[in-house]
mmJSON file of the N, C-alpha and C atoms, coordinates in Angstrom:
{"data_MODEL":{"atom_site":{
"group_PDB":["ATOM","ATOM","ATOM","ATOM","ATOM","ATOM","ATOM","ATOM","ATOM","ATOM","ATOM","ATOM","ATOM","ATOM","ATOM","ATOM","ATOM","ATOM","ATOM","ATOM","ATOM","ATOM","ATOM","ATOM","ATOM","ATOM","ATOM","ATOM","ATOM","ATOM","ATOM","ATOM","ATOM","ATOM","ATOM","ATOM","ATOM","ATOM","ATOM","ATOM","ATOM","ATOM","ATOM","ATOM","ATOM","ATOM","ATOM","ATOM","ATOM","ATOM","ATOM","ATOM","ATOM","ATOM","ATOM","ATOM","ATOM","ATOM","ATOM","ATOM","ATOM","ATOM","ATOM","ATOM","ATOM","ATOM","ATOM","ATOM","ATOM","ATOM","ATOM","ATOM","ATOM","ATOM","ATOM","ATOM","ATOM","ATOM","ATOM","ATOM","ATOM","ATOM","ATOM","ATOM","ATOM","ATOM","ATOM","ATOM","ATOM","ATOM","ATOM","ATOM","ATOM","ATOM","ATOM","ATOM","ATOM","ATOM","ATOM","ATOM","ATOM","ATOM","ATOM","ATOM","ATOM","ATOM","ATOM","ATOM","ATOM","ATOM","ATOM","ATOM","ATOM","ATOM","ATOM","ATOM","ATOM","ATOM","ATOM","ATOM","ATOM","ATOM","ATOM","ATOM","ATOM","ATOM","ATOM","ATOM","ATOM","ATOM","ATOM","ATOM","ATOM","ATOM","ATOM","ATOM","ATOM","ATOM","ATOM","ATOM","ATOM","ATOM","ATOM","ATOM","ATOM","ATOM","ATOM","ATOM","ATOM","ATOM","ATOM","ATOM","ATOM","ATOM","ATOM","ATOM","ATOM","ATOM","ATOM","ATOM","ATOM","ATOM","ATOM","ATOM","ATOM","ATOM","ATOM","ATOM","ATOM","ATOM","ATOM","ATOM","ATOM","ATOM","ATOM","ATOM","ATOM","ATOM","ATOM","ATOM","ATOM","ATOM","ATOM","ATOM","ATOM","ATOM","ATOM","ATOM","ATOM","ATOM","ATOM","ATOM"],
"id":[1,2,3,4,5,6,7,8,9,10,11,12,13,14,15,16,17,18,19,20,21,22,23,24,25,26,27,28,29,30,31,32,33,34,35,36,37,38,39,40,41,42,43,44,45,46,47,48,49,50,51,52,53,54,55,56,57,58,59,60,61,62,63,64,65,66,67,68,69,70,71,72,73,74,75,76,77,78,79,80,81,82,83,84,85,86,87,88,89,90,91,92,93,94,95,96,97,98,99,100,101,102,103,104,105,106,107,108,109,110,111,112,113,114,115,116,117,118,119,120,121,122,123,124,125,126,127,128,129,130,131,132,133,134,135,136,137,138,139,140,141,142,143,144,145,146,147,148,149,150,151,152,153,154,155,156,157,158,159,160,161,162,163,164,165,166,167,168,169,170,171,172,173,174,175,176,177,178,179,180,181,182,183,184,185,186,187,188,189,190,191,192],
"type_symbol":["N","C","C","N","C","C","N","C","C","N","C","C","N","C","C","N","C","C","N","C","C","N","C","C","N","C","C","N","C","C","N","C","C","N","C","C","N","C","C","N","C","C","N","C","C","N","C","C","N","C","C","N","C","C","N","C","C","N","C","C","N","C","C","N","C","C","N","C","C","N","C","C","N","C","C","N","C","C","N","C","C","N","C","C","N","C","C","N","C","C","N","C","C","N","C","C","N","C","C","N","C","C","N","C","C","N","C","C","N","C","C","N","C","C","N","C","C","N","C","C","N","C","C","N","C","C","N","C","C","N","C","C","N","C","C","N","C","C","N","C","C","N","C","C","N","C","C","N","C","C","N","C","C","N","C","C","N","C","C","N","C","C","N","C","C","N","C","C","N","C","C","N","C","C","N","C","C","N","C","C","N","C","C","N","C","C","N","C","C","N","C","C"],
"label_atom_id":["N","CA","C","N","CA","C","N","CA","C","N","CA","C","N","CA","C","N","CA","C","N","CA","C","N","CA","C","N","CA","C","N","CA","C","N","CA","C","N","CA","C","N","CA","C","N","CA","C","N","CA","C","N","CA","C","N","CA","C","N","CA","C","N","CA","C","N","CA","C","N","CA","C","N","CA","C","N","CA","C","N","CA","C","N","CA","C","N","CA","C","N","CA","C","N","CA","C","N","CA","C","N","CA","C","N","CA","C","N","CA","C","N","CA","C","N","CA","C","N","CA","C","N","CA","C","N","CA","C","N","CA","C","N","CA","C","N","CA","C","N","CA","C","N","CA","C","N","CA","C","N","CA","C","N","CA","C","N","CA","C","N","CA","C","N","CA","C","N","CA","C","N","CA","C","N","CA","C","N","CA","C","N","CA","C","N","CA","C","N","CA","C","N","CA","C","N","CA","C","N","CA","C","N","CA","C","N","CA","C","N","CA","C","N","CA","C","N","CA","C","N","CA","C"],
"label_alt_id":[null,null,null,null,null,null,null,null,null,null,null,null,null,null,null,null,null,null,null,null,null,null,null,null,null,null,null,null,null,null,null,null,null,null,null,null,null,null,null,null,null,null,null,null,null,null,null,null,null,null,null,null,null,null,null,null,null,null,null,null,null,null,null,null,null,null,null,null,null,null,null,null,null,null,null,null,null,null,null,null,null,null,null,null,null,null,null,null,null,null,null,null,null,null,null,null,null,null,null,null,null,null,null,null,null,null,null,null,null,null,null,null,null,null,null,null,null,null,null,null,null,null,null,null,null,null,null,null,null,null,null,null,null,null,null,null,null,null,null,null,null,null,null,null,null,null,null,null,null,null,null,null,null,null,null,null,null,null,null,null,null,null,null,null,null,null,null,null,null,null,null,null,null,null,null,null,null,null,null,null,null,null,null,null,null,null,null,null,null,null,null,null],
"label_comp_id":["MET","MET","MET","LEU","LEU","LEU","SER","SER","SER","ASP","ASP","ASP","SER","SER","SER","PHE","PHE","PHE","ILE","ILE","ILE","ASP","ASP","ASP","SER","SER","SER","LEU","LEU","LEU","PHE","PHE","PHE","HIS","HIS","HIS","ALA","ALA","ALA","THR","THR","THR","VAL","VAL","VAL","GLU","GLU","GLU","ALA","ALA","ALA","THR","THR","THR","GLU","GLU","GLU","GLU","GLU","GLU","ALA","ALA","ALA","ILE","ILE","ILE","VAL","VAL","VAL","ASN","ASN","ASN","ALA","ALA","ALA","MET","MET","MET","VAL","VAL","VAL","ALA","ALA","ALA","ALA","ALA","ALA","GLN","GLN","GLN","THR","THR","THR","MET","MET","MET","THR","THR","THR","GLY","GLY","GLY","ARG","ARG","ARG","ASP","ASP","ASP","ASP","ASP","ASP","VAL","VAL","VAL","THR","THR","THR","ALA","ALA","ALA","HIS","HIS","HIS","ALA","ALA","ALA","LEU","LEU","LEU","PRO","PRO","PRO","HIS","HIS","HIS","ASP","ASP","ASP","LEU","LEU","LEU","LEU","LEU","LEU","VAL","VAL","VAL","LYS","LYS","LYS","ALA","ALA","ALA","LEU","LEU","LEU","ASP","ASP","ASP","LYS","LYS","LYS","HIS","HIS","HIS","GLY","GLY","GLY","LEU","LEU","LEU","ARG","ARG","ARG","SER","SER","SER","PRO","PRO","PRO","VAL","VAL","VAL","PRO","PRO","PRO","ASP","ASP","ASP","LEU","LEU","LEU"],
"label_asym_id":["A","A","A","A","A","A","A","A","A","A","A","A","A","A","A","A","A","A","A","A","A","A","A","A","A","A","A","A","A","A","A","A","A","A","A","A","A","A","A","A","A","A","A","A","A","A","A","A","A","A","A","A","A","A","A","A","A","A","A","A","A","A","A","A","A","A","A","A","A","A","A","A","A","A","A","A","A","A","A","A","A","A","A","A","A","A","A","A","A","A","A","A","A","A","A","A","A","A","A","A","A","A","A","A","A","A","A","A","A","A","A","A","A","A","A","A","A","A","A","A","A","A","A","A","A","A","A","A","A","A","A","A","A","A","A","A","A","A","A","A","A","A","A","A","A","A","A","A","A","A","A","A","A","A","A","A","A","A","A","A","A","A","A","A","A","A","A","A","A","A","A","A","A","A","A","A","A","A","A","A","A","A","A","A","A","A","A","A","A","A","A","A"],
"label_entity_id":["1","1","1","1","1","1","1","1","1","1","1","1","1","1","1","1","1","1","1","1","1","1","1","1","1","1","1","1","1","1","1","1","1","1","1","1","1","1","1","1","1","1","1","1","1","1","1","1","1","1","1","1","1","1","1","1","1","1","1","1","1","1","1","1","1","1","1","1","1","1","1","1","1","1","1","1","1","1","1","1","1","1","1","1","1","1","1","1","1","1","1","1","1","1","1","1","1","1","1","1","1","1","1","1","1","1","1","1","1","1","1","1","1","1","1","1","1","1","1","1","1","1","1","1","1","1","1","1","1","1","1","1","1","1","1","1","1","1","1","1","1","1","1","1","1","1","1","1","1","1","1","1","1","1","1","1","1","1","1","1","1","1","1","1","1","1","1","1","1","1","1","1","1","1","1","1","1","1","1","1","1","1","1","1","1","1","1","1","1","1","1","1"],
"label_seq_id":[1,1,1,2,2,2,3,3,3,4,4,4,5,5,5,6,6,6,7,7,7,8,8,8,9,9,9,10,10,10,11,11,11,12,12,12,13,13,13,14,14,14,15,15,15,16,16,16,17,17,17,18,18,18,19,19,19,20,20,20,21,21,21,22,22,22,23,23,23,24,24,24,25,25,25,26,26,26,27,27,27,28,28,28,29,29,29,30,30,30,31,31,31,32,32,32,33,33,33,34,34,34,35,35,35,36,36,36,37,37,37,38,38,38,39,39,39,40,40,40,41,41,41,42,42,42,43,43,43,44,44,44,45,45,45,46,46,46,47,47,47,48,48,48,49,49,49,50,50,50,51,51,51,52,52,52,53,53,53,54,54,54,55,55,55,56,56,56,57,57,57,58,58,58,59,59,59,60,60,60,61,61,61,62,62,62,63,63,63,64,64,64],
"pdbx_PDB_ins_code":[null,null,null,null,null,null,null,null,null,null,null,null,null,null,null,null,null,null,null,null,null,null,null,null,null,null,null,null,null,null,null,null,null,null,null,null,null,null,null,null,null,null,null,null,null,null,null,null,null,null,null,null,null,null,null,null,null,null,null,null,null,null,null,null,null,null,null,null,null,null,null,null,null,null,null,null,null,null,null,null,null,null,null,null,null,null,null,null,null,null,null,null,null,null,null,null,null,null,null,null,null,null,null,null,null,null,null,null,null,null,null,null,null,null,null,null,null,null,null,null,null,null,null,null,null,null,null,null,null,null,null,null,null,null,null,null,null,null,null,null,null,null,null,null,null,null,null,null,null,null,null,null,null,null,null,null,null,null,null,null,null,null,null,null,null,null,null,null,null,null,null,null,null,null,null,null,null,null,null,null,null,null,null,null,null,null,null,null,null,null,null,null],
"Cartn_x":[-12.167,-10.854,-10.202,-8.939,-8.183,-7.045,-6.762,-5.598,-4.339,-3.208,-1.951,-1.587,-2.024,-1.659,-2.281,-3.334,-3.98,-3.532,-2.848,-2.479,-1.54,-0.526,0.403,-0.327,-1.256,-2.023,-2.868,-3.439,-4.26,-3.398,-2.235,-1.338,-0.849,-0.526,-0.067,-1.161,-2.377,-3.495,-3.72,-3.556,-3.711,-2.639,-1.402,-0.299,-0.558,-0.971,-1.249,-2.366,-3.428,-4.554,-4.151,-3.346,-2.884,-1.971,-1.055,-0.15,-0.944,-1.917,-2.749,-3.51,-4.04,-4.776,-3.871,-2.642,-1.695,-1.333,-1.017,-0.669,-1.863,-3.066,-4.255,-4.435,-4.197,-4.315,-3.262,-2.05,-0.991,-1.306,-1.899,-2.251,-3.425,-4.364,-5.565,-5.332,-4.23,-3.972,-3.825,-4.327,-4.201,-3.541,-2.844,-2.251,-3.368,-3.177,-4.208,-3.566,-4.289,-3.846,-4.835,-4.301,-5.152,-4.984,-5.187,-5.14,-3.793,-3.84,-2.645,-1.87,-2.583,-1.988,-0.874,-0.969,-0.007,-0.419,0.523,0.23,0.858,0.054,0.531,0.497,1.656,1.751,1.515,0.798,0.576,1.89,2.095,3.289,3.079,3.999,3.861,3.859,2.936,2.759,4.0,4.709,5.906,6.979,7.087,8.056,7.63,6.33,5.825,6.127,5.878,6.142,7.63,8.498,9.947,10.354,9.803,10.143,9.67,8.469,7.949,8.779,9.132,9.951,11.341,11.938,13.278,13.35,12.263,12.241,11.471,11.087,10.392,9.027,8.324,7.035,5.826,6.068,4.923,4.474,3.177,2.619,2.616,2.833,2.791,1.375,1.294,-0.002,-0.489,-1.72,-2.223,-2.539,-2.364,-2.738,-4.255,-4.766,-6.224,-6.62],
"Cartn_y":[-24.229,-24.751,-25.14,-24.785,-25.123,-26.057,-26.946,-27.798,-26.974,-27.44,-26.717,-26.415,-27.245,-27.045,-25.771,-25.235,-24.024,-22.759,-22.895,-21.743,-20.802,-21.32,-20.455,-19.604,-20.182,-19.434,-18.361,-18.677,-17.706,-16.543,-16.812,-15.753,-14.911,-15.55,-14.817,-13.881,-14.351,-13.517,-12.345,-12.572,-11.512,-10.45,-10.869,-9.929,-9.106,-9.751,-9.045,-8.021,-8.392,-7.475,-6.295,-6.551,-5.479,-4.517,-5.057,-4.211,-3.329,-3.898,-3.136,-2.029,-2.31,-1.298,-0.144,-0.458,0.587,1.469,0.869,1.656,2.499,1.946,2.718,3.917,3.741,4.843,5.911,5.488,6.447,7.249,6.612,7.296,8.251,7.871,8.683,9.838,9.794,10.811,12.196,13.177,14.568,15.345,16.42,17.28,17.87,17.845,18.394,19.061,20.03,20.723,20.393,20.0,19.595,20.502,19.921,20.639,21.342,22.501,23.31,23.623,23.688,24.0,23.041,21.799,20.777,20.28,20.331,19.932,18.581,17.692,16.397,16.476,16.34,16.488,15.156,15.236,14.049,13.672,12.389,11.906,12.084,12.779,12.923,11.544,11.338,10.025,9.568,10.504,10.089,9.536,10.094,9.568,8.201,8.02,6.716,5.651,5.971,5.023,4.684,5.703,5.456,4.531,4.768,3.942,2.502,2.331,0.978,0.265,1.0,0.404,0.025,0.904,0.669,-0.641,-0.961,-2.164,-3.318,-3.147,-4.217,-4.547,-3.512,-3.759,-3.333,-2.728,-2.268,-3.377,-3.595,-4.601,-4.058,-4.913,-4.436,-3.975,-2.961,-2.456,-3.384,-3.906,-4.836,-4.1,-4.79,-4.231,-4.199,-3.08,-2.954,-3.027],
"Cartn_z":[10.465,10.751,9.431,9.291,8.092,8.443,7.512,7.719,7.473,7.963,7.834,6.385,5.452,4.046,3.466,4.081,3.581,4.319,5.422,6.24,5.491,4.8,4.068,3.039,2.315,1.315,1.972,3.103,3.827,4.309,4.87,5.323,4.147,3.039,1.857,1.351,1.282,0.836,1.788,3.082,4.079,3.902,3.674,3.454,2.189,1.119,-0.132,0.034,0.718,0.925,1.803,2.813,3.701,2.954,2.172,1.378,0.417,-0.247,-1.191,-0.476,0.693,1.457,1.879,2.264,2.668,1.484,0.345,-0.843,-1.283,-1.254,-1.62,-0.702,0.589,1.541,1.261,0.905,0.607,-0.65,-1.644,-2.887,-2.662,-1.835,-1.603,-0.634,0.107,1.124,0.505,1.22,0.806,1.932,1.56,2.581,3.417,4.723,5.607,6.816,7.364,8.567,9.669,10.808,11.924,13.122,14.261,15.536,15.72,16.291,16.545,15.265,14.15,12.839,12.432,12.867,12.455,11.072,10.121,8.745,8.444,7.893,7.398,5.878,5.252,3.803,3.1,2.0,1.173,0.499,0.298,-0.385,-1.887,-2.573,-4.03,-4.706,-5.623,-6.244,-6.989,-7.631,-8.372,-7.428,-6.222,-5.253,-4.726,-4.549,-4.111,-5.156,-6.427,-7.515,-7.564,-7.424,-7.432,-6.287,-5.096,-3.939,-4.14,-4.653,-4.896,-5.952,-7.023,-8.082,-7.565,-6.759,-6.23,-5.45,-4.766,-3.929,-4.559,-5.841,-6.561,-6.013,-5.528,-4.88,-5.708,-6.852,-7.644,-8.58,-8.599,-9.494,-10.917,-11.896,-13.278,-13.648,-14.474,-14.942,-16.035,-15.89,-16.912,-18.209,-19.337,-20.634,-20.743,-21.201,-21.367,-22.804],
"occupancy":[1.0,1.0,1.0,1.0,1.0,1.0,1.0,1.0,1.0,1.0,1.0,1.0,1.0,1.0,1.0,1.0,1.0,1.0,1.0,1.0,1.0,1.0,1.0,1.0,1.0,1.0,1.0,1.0,1.0,1.0,1.0,1.0,1.0,1.0,1.0,1.0,1.0,1.0,1.0,1.0,1.0,1.0,1.0,1.0,1.0,1.0,1.0,1.0,1.0,1.0,1.0,1.0,1.0,1.0,1.0,1.0,1.0,1.0,1.0,1.0,1.0,1.0,1.0,1.0,1.0,1.0,1.0,1.0,1.0,1.0,1.0,1.0,1.0,1.0,1.0,1.0,1.0,1.0,1.0,1.0,1.0,1.0,1.0,1.0,1.0,1.0,1.0,1.0,1.0,1.0,1.0,1.0,1.0,1.0,1.0,1.0,1.0,1.0,1.0,1.0,1.0,1.0,1.0,1.0,1.0,1.0,1.0,1.0,1.0,1.0,1.0,1.0,1.0,1.0,1.0,1.0,1.0,1.0,1.0,1.0,1.0,1.0,1.0,1.0,1.0,1.0,1.0,1.0,1.0,1.0,1.0,1.0,1.0,1.0,1.0,1.0,1.0,1.0,1.0,1.0,1.0,1.0,1.0,1.0,1.0,1.0,1.0,1.0,1.0,1.0,1.0,1.0,1.0,1.0,1.0,1.0,1.0,1.0,1.0,1.0,1.0,1.0,1.0,1.0,1.0,1.0,1.0,1.0,1.0,1.0,1.0,1.0,1.0,1.0,1.0,1.0,1.0,1.0,1.0,1.0,1.0,1.0,1.0,1.0,1.0,1.0,1.0,1.0,1.0,1.0,1.0,1.0],
"B_iso_or_equiv":[0.0,0.0,0.0,0.0,0.0,0.0,0.0,0.0,0.0,0.0,0.0,0.0,0.0,0.0,0.0,0.0,0.0,0.0,0.0,0.0,0.0,0.0,0.0,0.0,0.0,0.0,0.0,0.0,0.0,0.0,0.0,0.0,0.0,0.0,0.0,0.0,0.0,0.0,0.0,0.0,0.0,0.0,0.0,0.0,0.0,0.0,0.0,0.0,0.0,0.0,0.0,0.0,0.0,0.0,0.0,0.0,0.0,0.0,0.0,0.0,0.0,0.0,0.0,0.0,0.0,0.0,0.0,0.0,0.0,0.0,0.0,0.0,0.0,0.0,0.0,0.0,0.0,0.0,0.0,0.0,0.0,0.0,0.0,0.0,0.0,0.0,0.0,0.0,0.0,0.0,0.0,0.0,0.0,0.0,0.0,0.0,0.0,0.0,0.0,0.0,0.0,0.0,0.0,0.0,0.0,0.0,0.0,0.0,0.0,0.0,0.0,0.0,0.0,0.0,0.0,0.0,0.0,0.0,0.0,0.0,0.0,0.0,0.0,0.0,0.0,0.0,0.0,0.0,0.0,0.0,0.0,0.0,0.0,0.0,0.0,0.0,0.0,0.0,0.0,0.0,0.0,0.0,0.0,0.0,0.0,0.0,0.0,0.0,0.0,0.0,0.0,0.0,0.0,0.0,0.0,0.0,0.0,0.0,0.0,0.0,0.0,0.0,0.0,0.0,0.0,0.0,0.0,0.0,0.0,0.0,0.0,0.0,0.0,0.0,0.0,0.0,0.0,0.0,0.0,0.0,0.0,0.0,0.0,0.0,0.0,0.0,0.0,0.0,0.0,0.0,0.0,0.0],
"pdbx_formal_charge":[null,null,null,null,null,null,null,null,null,null,null,null,null,null,null,null,null,null,null,null,null,null,null,null,null,null,null,null,null,null,null,null,null,null,null,null,null,null,null,null,null,null,null,null,null,null,null,null,null,null,null,null,null,null,null,null,null,null,null,null,null,null,null,null,null,null,null,null,null,null,null,null,null,null,null,null,null,null,null,null,null,null,null,null,null,null,null,null,null,null,null,null,null,null,null,null,null,null,null,null,null,null,null,null,null,null,null,null,null,null,null,null,null,null,null,null,null,null,null,null,null,null,null,null,null,null,null,null,null,null,null,null,null,null,null,null,null,null,null,null,null,null,null,null,null,null,null,null,null,null,null,null,null,null,null,null,null,null,null,null,null,null,null,null,null,null,null,null,null,null,null,null,null,null,null,null,null,null,null,null,null,null,null,null,null,null,null,null,null,null,null,null],
"auth_seq_id":[1,1,1,2,2,2,3,3,3,4,4,4,5,5,5,6,6,6,7,7,7,8,8,8,9,9,9,10,10,10,11,11,11,12,12,12,13,13,13,14,14,14,15,15,15,16,16,16,17,17,17,18,18,18,19,19,19,20,20,20,21,21,21,22,22,22,23,23,23,24,24,24,25,25,25,26,26,26,27,27,27,28,28,28,29,29,29,30,30,30,31,31,31,32,32,32,33,33,33,34,34,34,35,35,35,36,36,36,37,37,37,38,38,38,39,39,39,40,40,40,41,41,41,42,42,42,43,43,43,44,44,44,45,45,45,46,46,46,47,47,47,48,48,48,49,49,49,50,50,50,51,51,51,52,52,52,53,53,53,54,54,54,55,55,55,56,56,56,57,57,57,58,58,58,59,59,59,60,60,60,61,61,61,62,62,62,63,63,63,64,64,64],
"auth_comp_id":["MET","MET","MET","LEU","LEU","LEU","SER","SER","SER","ASP","ASP","ASP","SER","SER","SER","PHE","PHE","PHE","ILE","ILE","ILE","ASP","ASP","ASP","SER","SER","SER","LEU","LEU","LEU","PHE","PHE","PHE","HIS","HIS","HIS","ALA","ALA","ALA","THR","THR","THR","VAL","VAL","VAL","GLU","GLU","GLU","ALA","ALA","ALA","THR","THR","THR","GLU","GLU","GLU","GLU","GLU","GLU","ALA","ALA","ALA","ILE","ILE","ILE","VAL","VAL","VAL","ASN","ASN","ASN","ALA","ALA","ALA","MET","MET","MET","VAL","VAL","VAL","ALA","ALA","ALA","ALA","ALA","ALA","GLN","GLN","GLN","THR","THR","THR","MET","MET","MET","THR","THR","THR","GLY","GLY","GLY","ARG","ARG","ARG","ASP","ASP","ASP","ASP","ASP","ASP","VAL","VAL","VAL","THR","THR","THR","ALA","ALA","ALA","HIS","HIS","HIS","ALA","ALA","ALA","LEU","LEU","LEU","PRO","PRO","PRO","HIS","HIS","HIS","ASP","ASP","ASP","LEU","LEU","LEU","LEU","LEU","LEU","VAL","VAL","VAL","LYS","LYS","LYS","ALA","ALA","ALA","LEU","LEU","LEU","ASP","ASP","ASP","LYS","LYS","LYS","HIS","HIS","HIS","GLY","GLY","GLY","LEU","LEU","LEU","ARG","ARG","ARG","SER","SER","SER","PRO","PRO","PRO","VAL","VAL","VAL","PRO","PRO","PRO","ASP","ASP","ASP","LEU","LEU","LEU"],
"auth_asym_id":["A","A","A","A","A","A","A","A","A","A","A","A","A","A","A","A","A","A","A","A","A","A","A","A","A","A","A","A","A","A","A","A","A","A","A","A","A","A","A","A","A","A","A","A","A","A","A","A","A","A","A","A","A","A","A","A","A","A","A","A","A","A","A","A","A","A","A","A","A","A","A","A","A","A","A","A","A","A","A","A","A","A","A","A","A","A","A","A","A","A","A","A","A","A","A","A","A","A","A","A","A","A","A","A","A","A","A","A","A","A","A","A","A","A","A","A","A","A","A","A","A","A","A","A","A","A","A","A","A","A","A","A","A","A","A","A","A","A","A","A","A","A","A","A","A","A","A","A","A","A","A","A","A","A","A","A","A","A","A","A","A","A","A","A","A","A","A","A","A","A","A","A","A","A","A","A","A","A","A","A","A","A","A","A","A","A","A","A","A","A","A","A"],
"auth_atom_id":["N","CA","C","N","CA","C","N","CA","C","N","CA","C","N","CA","C","N","CA","C","N","CA","C","N","CA","C","N","CA","C","N","CA","C","N","CA","C","N","CA","C","N","CA","C","N","CA","C","N","CA","C","N","CA","C","N","CA","C","N","CA","C","N","CA","C","N","CA","C","N","CA","C","N","CA","C","N","CA","C","N","CA","C","N","CA","C","N","CA","C","N","CA","C","N","CA","C","N","CA","C","N","CA","C","N","CA","C","N","CA","C","N","CA","C","N","CA","C","N","CA","C","N","CA","C","N","CA","C","N","CA","C","N","CA","C","N","CA","C","N","CA","C","N","CA","C","N","CA","C","N","CA","C","N","CA","C","N","CA","C","N","CA","C","N","CA","C","N","CA","C","N","CA","C","N","CA","C","N","CA","C","N","CA","C","N","CA","C","N","CA","C","N","CA","C","N","CA","C","N","CA","C","N","CA","C","N","CA","C","N","CA","C","N","CA","C","N","CA","C","N","CA","C"],
"pdbx_PDB_model_num":[1,1,1,1,1,1,1,1,1,1,1,1,1,1,1,1,1,1,1,1,1,1,1,1,1,1,1,1,1,1,1,1,1,1,1,1,1,1,1,1,1,1,1,1,1,1,1,1,1,1,1,1,1,1,1,1,1,1,1,1,1,1,1,1,1,1,1,1,1,1,1,1,1,1,1,1,1,1,1,1,1,1,1,1,1,1,1,1,1,1,1,1,1,1,1,1,1,1,1,1,1,1,1,1,1,1,1,1,1,1,1,1,1,1,1,1,1,1,1,1,1,1,1,1,1,1,1,1,1,1,1,1,1,1,1,1,1,1,1,1,1,1,1,1,1,1,1,1,1,1,1,1,1,1,1,1,1,1,1,1,1,1,1,1,1,1,1,1,1,1,1,1,1,1,1,1,1,1,1,1,1,1,1,1,1,1,1,1,1,1,1,1]
}}}
């Protein structure tokens, strides 16, 4: 059980983890053909980066 003061942090962490999982799935996706020759095309990475940048959703790349 958590007190109310920790709930916002827990929800924020859940949102961040979910967003990261979705972006990872989009990056890992490959074009594939399934049943009845239906093709699902992978999203080109450059378009994904542009969309994330346009909406301010891409995390900065850390300096290595």
